[in-house]
N, C-alpha and C positions, 0 to 999 in steps of 0.2 A: 380396842384392837391395836396391836403394835404395828410399827411400820414394816417390819419383816413379814408379818402375816398378810398385811395389805399388799405388799409387793408380790407375795406368793399367789394371792388370789387374782391379782391383776396381770402378772407376767405369764403364769402358766397357760391360761387360755390363748393369750397372744402368741406365745412360743409355739404351742400346739397347732393353732390355726395357721401360723406362718409356715411351719414345716409341712402341714397338709397342703397348703397352697403351692409351696415349692415342689412338693412331690408331684402334685397334679401338673404343674407347669413343666417340670422335667419330663413327666410321662408324655405330655402332649408334644413337647419338643422332640424328645427321644423317639416317640412313636414314629414321627415323620423320618427321623434319622435312621431308625431301624428299617423302615420300609425302603428308604433310599438305598441303605446298605444292602438289603436283601435284593433289591432291584439290580444294583450294580453287580452283586455277586452272581445273580442269575445270568445277567448279560455276559459277565466274564466266562461263566461256565459254558454258555451257549457258544461264545467265541472259541473256547477250547474245543468244543464239539465240532465247530466249523473247521478249526485248524486240522483236527484229526481227519475230517472228511476230505479237506483240500489236499492233505498229505497223501491220502490214499488215491485221490484222483491223479495227482502228480506221478505217483508210483505206477499207477495203471497206464498212464499215458507213456511213460518211459518204457514200461514192459512191452506194450504193443509195438512201439517203435523198434525195440530190440528184436521182437519176433519177426516183424515184416522185413527187417533189414538183414536178418540172418540167412546164411546159406542153406540150412535145412529146408526152410519153407520154399526157397527158390527151386531146390532140387525136387521137392515134393510136387510143386505145381508144374514143373517142366517135364516130369516123367510121364510118358505115354502109356507104359505098361501098367495096367490097373492093379494087377495082383502085386507087382513089385512095389508100386507106389503105396498101396494100402498097407502092406506088411512091413517091408524093410524100411522104406522112407518114412512111413507113418510112425514107426517105432523110434526112428532117429529124431523125428520132429518132436515126439513126446519127451525124449531125453533132453533135447535142447530146451524145451519149455520148462522142464523140471529144474535144469541147471540155472535158469534165469530167475527162478522163484527164490526170493530172499527168506521166505518162511514156508517150509514144506507142509506145516500143519494147517496153514490158512487155505480155505477153499478157494480155488480158482479154476477157470475153464477157458479153453481156447477153441473157437469154432471157425471153420472156413466154409463160407457159402458160395455157391455159384449163382450170381444174380439172375442169369437167364432162366433158371428153374427154381431159384431160391431153395435149392436142395443142399443138405448138409454134406459137404465133401469131406470134412474132417471134424471130429469132435473129441476133445480130451479134457478130463477134469481130474484133479488130484484127490479124488475120494477113494474109498476102499471098495466101492461098488464097481465091479468090472463091466456090468451091463448098464451103467448109467447113461442116460440120454439127455439131450438138451431139452429144457422146458419149453412149453408152448408160448409162454410169455416172451422168452428170448427170441423165438422165431417171429412172433408178432412184432417185436421191436425191430428185428432185421427188415421186415417188410416196410415199416415206417421209415427207416433210414434209407432204404433203397428208393422210396418214393420222394424223399426230401432232396434238398440241393447240396447238403454238406458232404464233403469227401471224407472228413474226419470229425467225429463227434463223440460225446459221452452222455450217458443217461443214468439216472438212479432208479432201479427197478425194485419196487416194494410190493411183493405178492404176499397176501395174508397166509398162503399155504407154504411159502418158502422164506428162507432168510433173505434180508435185503442184499442186493448186489449193485456194485458200481460197474457199469458196462461201457467199454470203449469200443467204437466201431470205426474201422478205417478201410477204405477201398484201396486196392493194389492192382496196378496194371501188370498182368502176368507176363508181358513181354519185356517191359522196361523196368519192372519192379520199383516204380515210382508212383506218386499220386497221380491219378488220371484226371482229365478234365471232366467237369460235371456231365458233359454230353456223352462221355465214354464210360459212364458208370456201369451200364448194362454189359459191357464187354470186359469188365474187371471182376476180380474176386473180392468178397467182403470178409475181412478178418475181424472177429469179435472176441474180445477178452473180457471176462467177467470175474470180478474179485469180490469176496465177501469181506466188508470192512469190520473185522472183529472188534478192534479197539473202539470204533465208532458205535457199534451196537452195544458194547459193554458199558461205555460211558452214558449212552442214551438210557439204558436200563437203570443205572445208578441215579441219574437225574429224575427219572419218572418215579422211582421208589422214594427218593428224598423229598420231592415236592408233592407227591400224592396226586399226580396228574400225568396224562399221556402227552407226549410231544405230537403236535399237529403238523402234518405235512401238507403242502399245497403247491400247485404248479404256478400260482400267481403270487405276487408280493403280498405279504401279510404284515400286520402291525400289532404291537403289544396292546393287550386289553386286560383290564383288571388291575388290582392294586399292585401285585407282584407278577409281572409278565414281561417277557422279552421275545423278540423275533429277529431272525436273521436269514440271510440267503446263503445257501450252500453252493450255488452255482447256477447253471443254466436251467431255468424253470423248476428249481427245487428250493422251497422256502419252508422254514419251520418256525413254530411258535410254542412256547411253554408257559402256561399260566398256573401258578402255584394254587393249591387248594386253600380254602379259607382256614381249615384246621391247622395247616402249616404255619400260617401267620399268627393265628390266635395263640398257639403254643408259645411262640417267642414273646408276644406281647404280654401274656399272662405271667411268664417268668420275670419279665422286666418289672411289671407292676408289683409283684410280690417283693422283689428286692428293694424297690423304692419305698414301699410301705414299711418294711422292716427297718430300713435305714432312717426314714423319717421319724419313726417312733423312738429309735435308739438315740438319735441326735436331739430329739426334744427333751428326753430325760437328762442326757448329759449336759445340754445347754442350760436347762433350768437349774440343775445343781450348781453348775459353775457360776451362773448369774447370781444366785442367792448368796453364794460364798463371797463373791466380789462385792455385791451390794452391801452385805452386812459389814464387811471389813472396811470398805472405803467410803461408804455413804451413810448407812443407817447408824453404825456405831459412832462415827465422828459427829453426826447430827445429834444423836442421842446424848453424847457427852456435852456437845455445845448446848443442847436443850436443857440439860441438867444445870449447867453453869448459868445459863440465862434465867432459868427458873429460880435458882438459888439467889441470883443477884436481885431478881424481882421480889423474892420473899425476904430479902434482907439478910439472908444467911451467908452471903458471899459479897465481897466488896468489889470485886472486879472479875472479868473473864480472862482467864489465863490461856496461854497458847495451848492448843490441843494437839500439837505435833505438826503444825504446818505453818504457813505464813499468813494466816488470816484469810484462807480461801473462802470461808463461809461469808465473811463480811464483805469481801471484795470479789465475789464470784462473778457478778454481772459485769463489773468493770474489767476484770481479767479476761472474761470471755470476749468482750468487745475488743480489747487490745489484741488478744490472740487472733481474732478473726481478721482485724486490720492487718496485722503482721503477716498472717497466712495469705491474705489476698495479694499483698505486695510481693511476697515471695513467689507465689504461683505466677504472677504476671512476669516477674523477672525470669523465672525458669522457662515459661512459655516463650518469651522473647529469645532466650538463648537457644532453645531447642528448635525454633523456627528460623533462625538466622544463620547464614553461612559465616563461619568465623573469619574467613580470609577476605571475602569481598564485601561483607556486611550487607548483603542483599538476602532475600528469602532463599531457603534451601528447598530440597525436593519435598520434604514433609509439609512445609507450609504451602508450597505450590499446589500439592494435591488437595489439601484440605480447603484452602482458600479458593482454589480453582473450581472445586466441586460446588462450594457455596456460591461462587461467582456465577457459574452456569445455572445452578438451580434457581437463583434469584431472577433470571430472565426467562425461565421455563414458562411456556404458555403465553408469552408476550411477543412472540415472533422475533426474538432477539437472535442475532447472528454473531458468532465469535470466531476469531482467527488465532491460530497458534503458530509461532515461529520457533522451530527447533534449531539451535545454532551449535555447530561443532567447529572448533578452531583447527584448521589444517596446519600440519607441521609443528604442533605444540610439543610433541614428544622430542622432536629435533631440538627445540629450544631448551627443554629440560636437560637433554643429554649433552648438548654442546655448550650451554652457558650456565648450567647449574639450576637447581630447584629454586633458589632465591630469585633468580631472574624470571623463572616460570611463574612464581607467585606474584611478582611485581607486574608481569604481563597480564595475569588474570585480573588483578585489582584495577589496572589501567583500563582494560577492556570493559569491565563492569561499570566503572565511573563514566567512560565515554558513552556507552550505550544508555546509561541512566540519563545523561544530559540530552542525548538524542530523543529518548522517549518523552521526556518532559516537554521539549520543544514541539515534538511531533503531535502529541496528544493535545497540547494547547492549541496548536495551529489548526488541527482537524476537528477540535471541539469533541474529542472522544473521551468518555469517562476513563479515569485512571485505571489501568489494568495491572497485570502482575508481571514481574521480572524476577527470575530465580536462577540460581546455579544448581543444576540437577546433580552433576557429579563431574569430577575432573575438569575437562575443558568443554563440558556440555552445558548450555544455557537454554532457557525457554522464556518466551514472552506470550502472554495471553491477553487479548484485548477485544473489546466489542467493536464490531464493524457492521452495523445494521444495513446501511444503504451504500456505503463506500466499499464496493467489492474489490477495489484495487489498493486499499489502504495498506494491507499487509505486504503487497509487492513493493509499494513505495518505501515502506519502512525497511524491508529487506535490502533494497537498493541503497538506501542511506547507510545502513550498517556496513554493507560491502565496500562502500566508498571510503571507509576508514582505512582499508588495507591497500589503497591505490599504490602506495610506496612502502608497503610493510607497515608494521605498527610501531609507533614511536613511544618508547618507555624510558623515562629518565635520560633523555637525550640520545638514546641508542635505538636504531631501527632494527626490528626483528622480522625475519622473512616468514611471516605467518599470514594466513588468509582465513576465510570462513566459508563453510558450506551450510546452507540454510534450507530447511524443509518447511513447507507451508501446508496447513490442513485447516478445515473449517467445521464448525459445529452449527447446525446439526447436519450439514450436507454430507460430511464424511464420517462422522462418529456420533455416538449417543451419550458419551461420557468423557470426562477429562482423561481418564486412563486410555480409552480408545483414541482420543484426539492426539495424545502424546505418542502413541504407537504409530499412528498414521503419519504424523509429522516427522517422526524419526525415520520411517521408511522413505519419505520424500527426501530427507537430508542425505541418506545414503545414495539416492539417485543423483543428487547434485554432486556428491563427492565422486561418484563413478563417472560423471560427465566431464570431469576435469577440475573440480574444486573451485573455490572463490566465485560461487554463483548460487542462485536459489532454484529450487524445483518445487512444484506444487503437487500434492497428492492427487491421484486419480485412480479410478477403478482399474484402468489398464496397468498402472504401476503395481497394484496389488496382484493382478493376474500374472505380471512378470515375476514378481517376488514368489508367488505360489508356484509358478513353473520352475523357477530356480530351485525351490525346495523339493519339487518332485524329481527334477533331474538329479539333485544331490542324493535323494533316496534311491533312485534307480542305479546310480553309479556305485553306491555302497553294496548293492545286492547282486549286480549283474555278473554273469559268467562271460569274460571277454571272448572265449572261444565261440560262444553262441551268438554274440551280438556285434562283435567288432570284426572289421575286415580292413584290408589294406588296398589302396589304389596307388598305381605307379604312374608318375608323370615324367616323360622323357626330357632330357636336357641335351641340346645339340650344339655343335660348333657352327661357325659361319657357313660351312659347306653343307650343313644339314645332317652330318653324321652324329649318331647317338653316342655320346661319351659317358653319360651318367643318367641317373634318374632319382627322383625324390619319392620316398614312401610316405603316403598320406593316410592318416587314420580316418576311418569312416565308422559311424555307429548307427545301427538300425535297431531301435528299441521296440519290443512288442507292444509297449504301452504308448510311447510317444511317437513312434515312427522314426523317420530319418532325422537325426539331430546333428546340426552343424558343429564342427570342432570349434568354430569361433564362439559358440554358445556354451558348450559343455567344458572346454578346456580351462577357461578362467575359473569356473565353479569348482572343478576338480582340484586345481592348484590352490585355491583359497581355503579349501576344506581338507587339505592333506590327503586327497584321494588319488593323486596322480602317480604314486609309486607303482601300483599294480598296472596302470595303463602304460607307463613308460616301459616297464618290464615286458609286458606283452608285445608292444610294438617292436622293441629291440629284438626279442627272441624270434618273432614271426618274420621280421624283415631279414635278419641274418640267415634264417633258414633258406632264403632264396639267393643269398649272395654268391655262393659257389656256382650255382647254375647260371646266374646272370653273367659272371665273368667267362664261363664256358661259351655262352651264347654271343656275347658282345666284345670279347677280347680281354686280355690279361690286365689292361689298364682301366677297365670299367669301374666307376665309382657309384656306390649306393649311398644316398643321403638319408639320414634318419633325424627327425626332429626330436629334440630332448627338452623336457620341461626345465625351466630355469630353477625351479624349486629343488630339483633333485641334486644339483651340484653342491648344495650346502652340506651334504654328508659324503663321506668317501665310499658309501655302500654301492653307488651306481658304477664306480670304476671297477669294483670287484665283480659286479654282475656283468658288465661289458666284457671283462676278461674271461669270465666263465662261458659266456655265449660264444666268444671267438673259438675257444677250445672245443666246445660241444658241437659246433657246426663246421669246424674246420675252416674258418675264414681268416684271411689275413687282415690285420688292422688297417693296412693301407687301402683296402677296398671299401672302407666305411668312412663317411664324412658326417660328423656330428654338427647339426645346425642349431644355433641358439639365436633368439630374437635380439634385435638391436637395442631395445629398451633394457633388456637384461645386461647386454654388454656395457651399456652406459653406466650401470650401477655395480660394476664388478669390484670386489674387495680382494684382500690379500688371500683369504682362505679359498675363495672360488678361483682366483688366479692360479694358485698352486694346483688345484684340481684340474684346470685346463692344461697346465704344463705337464701334469702327470698323464693326461690323455694323449697329448702329443708325443710324450716319451714312449707310450705304448705303441705308437704308430698311427693313431687315428688322425684324420684330417679335421680341422675346425673351420666352420663357416659362420659368418654373421648374416642371419636371415632378416628380411624386411628392412634393409638399410634405407634410411630416408624418412622414417615415420617416428623416430624417437628423438633422442637428445645426444647422440654421439658427437663428440667434438673431434676436430682434426687431430689433436694430441692423442685422444683415446684410439682413434683409427690407426695412428702410427704405432702406438705401443701395444695394441691388442694382439695376442698370439693367434692370428687367424690365417688360414690358407686361401679362403674364398670370401668374397663380398657379394651378397645377393641383393641387387637393387630392387626395392619394393615396387610393385606395379604403380603405386601412387606417384612416386618420384619419376618413374619412367614415363608415365602419362604426362605429368607436368612439364618435364624437360623436352619431350617430343612435341607437345602442343605449343609451347612457347618458343620453340626453335632455339633452345639454349644449348646449341651444339658445342660451343666453346667451353661452357661450364661443364657439360657432360664429359667432354674429352679430357678436361683437366682432372676431374674426379677419377676417371679411369686411369689416367697416367700416374696419379698419386698412388693408386692401389698397385699398379704394375711396378712402381718404384719400390714398394714393400714386398715384391714377389707374391702378390695376391692375384688370383684369378677373379674376374668380374663376371657374374651371371646376371643377366637382365630378365626379370620376371614380368609377366603380364603382356607378352608379345602376342597381340591379337590382330595386327595389321602388317602388311608387307612394308608400309612406309616406316613404321616404328622399327622393324627389324633392320631396314636399310640404314636409318640414321644411327642406330646403335652399333652396327658393323663399322660405319665410318668413324664413330667415336672410339673404336678400338675394343669394344666388349668382346670377351672370349667365348662365352656360352650364352644360350638363349632358351627360354622356357615360357610357354604360354599356349593359349588355345589355337593360335595360328599353326603351331607345330602339332599339338595333340592335347586332348583332354585327359584327365586321370582315367586309368583303366585297370582292370584286374590283371593278374600276372600272366595268364594265358594270352589275353588280348595284347599285352605288352610284347610278349615274344613274337606274336604274329606281326605287330606293327614294326618291330625291329627287323624281322625278315623282309618285309616290304621296303623298309628304309634302306636295307643293305642292297636289295635289287636295284632300287632307284639310284643309290649312290654309285653302284657299279656301272649303270647305264650312263650316268653323267660323266664318269671318268673315261669311259670308252669313247663317248662323243668328243670329250676334250682332247683325247689322244689323236683321234682321227682328224680333228680340226687342226691340231698342231702339225701333224704330218703333212696335211694338205697345204 
């Protein structure tokens, strides 16, 4: 039997069996993937169904609010003449309801109940049946709502004899036309709006037809069950679940199996033909030729073996294979070393750190081993690159890596800690992973040693660079279950250290993660909120030494339906860092200016309204255009508005922003430096800054009044007066502080001693009381003088 036939008999079963095994393996693997894909697809479709439902609930909520706040229903409920109310006003109310409906073809109904009798006072539906009446189920639901504690609620009504309805119920005080107290529900009217969610019903039918199963509804939370199943909640006490039928899944798996079988058979035949061709050409034919030559030499018909077209591979096959293997091993080792080493610092890179770190941690798994990670980020590195050039930046990174490497060698040796990992993850980010079984403070000691390198900057080639480091600490298995999670937690802690002032370390904690999660939620809420619904302004008066109100500051307040009251100190930095403050600034400017004309009418022609402006907005000229537009739209003089900017921003002013400020002053706006005393403003910047007002922060006010630094305070005020700047003292909460600041020469005062922030109407009332008090004081002074 020839070598080719033997190869055919040996290879064909192997190839066929291999592809069968591959097909089975792929089927097994893909079966799970198909199931997961179908599971994900079903979950996505249920989420789409949920979105349709929530959209209808939102529409219904808006619809009922439009109905109860409209004048037709007020006229209807106030009318005593039964016949006129039933005919004329009832028809007008129907027209109002029809005008509010966005889709006249969608079924909807509006019912007005009198709770004392639960009688139907008004009922309208947009069906073609002129004699249509409210269903018993809706009346029964009205009884339940009346018996409950909610003033406003919604329900999903699924009656087997009727199409499903989303029903919103809201009580309305017929006298005040506002939401009554729970104790006054029986003296109120109940307005009920029912809408048939057509899109929801249609998609529900499509899903039930596609998956061959009915969607289950429940008043209690339900969970997915079965191979392909998903569950979700539609809202208050409404939960759904859809479990695909077995036939649905079998059809998809059968099609996949048929495709794999056909592909396996075709690849088997193709591979066999290709293998036989290659074996004959490159193996069996050369071996056969060599065999013939060897046979002829042995038989004496040939004196020597001639070259058969190669370099003697048959004779030197084993030797060449060994040489090839050795060369390949050395090459792979060099390639691996290059791929795992950072070319700049010659330490491990991110890939090596992840692989070795996982092996490192896995080696201690089950042995109660404890590991610590230090995530290091160099502060002000970008400044070095921009100011000194990338060559200096590269030299700084190399020096830092060398210094840390020396510290690690000494530290691990002194602590008798097994050698850990040190890697450059990217740019100016580095990581250290080490074992700290019993020494729970070893990572903190090491972080302190590394930070000590930057006591006087980092010395590189005889030059000191103004850099420092922020270090985040995290532990395994306390904080994470993998190296990836450990890196994420340490990175989170590093940003905490950077936010706390840089050049320090911070350890990961669950509270830190909660804070990060809250910042994420706040960011998401800020992206989606409607400022008119959730934002409001509070006004804080600013008075002179005699107590007369000369100006006020408009302060932003946010009440989130999800988070409750959120402090500006919490959400403003998040909005600025994520580019979300433009719409907030625009809303504050527009809303504040809408009050400016009336404020001047109430408090005098020289009254000033102060508006805080985000420092991020002045980097573009768009805010100047918007301010000018608001002035024109609200009929406000620019001299009535003072723009407040934080001192930390003022300290970092550049030419572009300086031009923007000069442009604002040219338009007539006043400029104020807010929170003076908490940032880094130098005397030179204070002199050169184009400001009309300096507002002393409550921190510096407290420090100077508590330490009795009257001379220093008076000097600071005199310097501002020399620059024609008015000085406002914030945080005035005691009479003693006010007296000291008056003696120091402060012009204006603001704080809780004077008044807390209040809404606009309360501010007008406060101003009226202040004017009466000021008048009384002036009268007493005149009487005393004349006496």
